[in-house]
N, C-alpha and C positions, 0 to 999 in steps of 0.2 A: 365250620367255620376255621379259619386259618389262623395260626397261632404267629405274633410278632416274634421277630428275628431275637430281639433283645431279651424277650419275656414270653415262654415258650407257654406260660400259663394264661397268658391274658389273650384272650379273642378278638380277633378283629372283623369289622364289619365285610361284606363282599368291596363296597367303594375302597376302602382302606386297604384292602389286599392286593387290589386291581393295580392300585396307586404305587404302593410297595413293589408291585412285581414290575412294572413299568418303570424302566432307565427314564431319568430327567431326560427333558428336552433339552437339547442345546440351546444355548444364549445365542441369538440372532448376531452376527458378526457385522460391525458396519460396514456399509456398501464405501467402496472407493471413489474419491470424488472424480467425475467424471472430467476427461481432458478436454478441451477446447482446442481442435486443432486449426492454426492460423497460417494459410499462406502467402507469406510475407516477399513472395520475389518481383513482385511490383511494386512495392512499395518506397514511394520518393523520399531522400532524407535530408533535411536541412538542418542549420545551426542557426539557435535564434536567442540573443541576449535581451529582448524584450518581448514583451507580450502585454495584449490589452485586453481587459475582458468587458465586453457590451451583454445586455439582454434583454429578452422580451418576457413578456409574462409566461410564455411559453417555451424559449430556451434561451442559452448563453452560447454565445458567439464571439472565440478567443481567437484572436488575430496574432500572429508571430512574426516577427522580425528583426533585423541586425540592425543594433545602434551603432555607429562608425563612433560616436561621441560619448563613451558608457559615463565620465566625469563629467558632472553639471546638467546644466541644460542644453540639449541637443541644437544648435543653431541652425542644422538642417533637418529635411524631414526624413522620418524611419520609411523605409520602405518594407510595406508587410508582404512579404512571401507566401504565407500560407494561412489561411482560416479555417476553423475548424468551428461548427455548429452541432451543439449538443442540447438532447433535452436536459430537462433537470435532475431525469434518475440517471443518468447515464454520468453527469456533470456529479454526481454525489459518489456515484462508484468509482469514477475517476479520483476525488478528492480522497476516498479512502486509500486507494491505492498509491497515492503518491504521498498520503502522509506514513504512511507504512514503509515507503522506501525509504524517506526521507528521514523519520526514528531510526531504522537500521543502518543507514550511512554514519546519520551523528553517533551511534553507539559504537561504530568502529572506529572514526574519524576525529572525533570530535562535534562542537556546535557549530552552526554554519552563521556567519554573520551576515546578515544579508544588508546593512548599511554600510555602503561601501567607503565613507567617512571614516569608520570605522577601521576596515580593514587596509584601505592605502594610506601610507602616512607620508605628505610630501614631505619633500626632502627638508626641507626648511623647519620642518618638526621633529627631524632625525636627531639623535645625540653628537653633537661634535664630538672628534676624539680629545682626549685630556692633552694640555700643554705639555710636552717634554720639559724637565726641569732641569 
């Protein structure tokens, strides 16, 4: 029987001797996350400051457009320039990606106020300069 390295008097059984002689197996390395290749050479880019979300039990419909009257209720109709139809699984992944992006932006630049009334102060609300004495 083989003797243990730390105690030459103690005998090891054959399985222990084999395990002691074999180097420990390397830990499996985490696999790198596969990168998705994207070809955006034919992508169309448009600006939107308006979106409307509607849906059915199977999908979400997101309409994008340009609101030329961003303050108050628009008196003219908003022309929808793009429509994206998503299933709910893709919509949930989009929600998570947008949430993460907005959180990073707010961490770097501060909280985004979505209420335009709180962001824009009419000239009447601005503090007037102090009178000269």
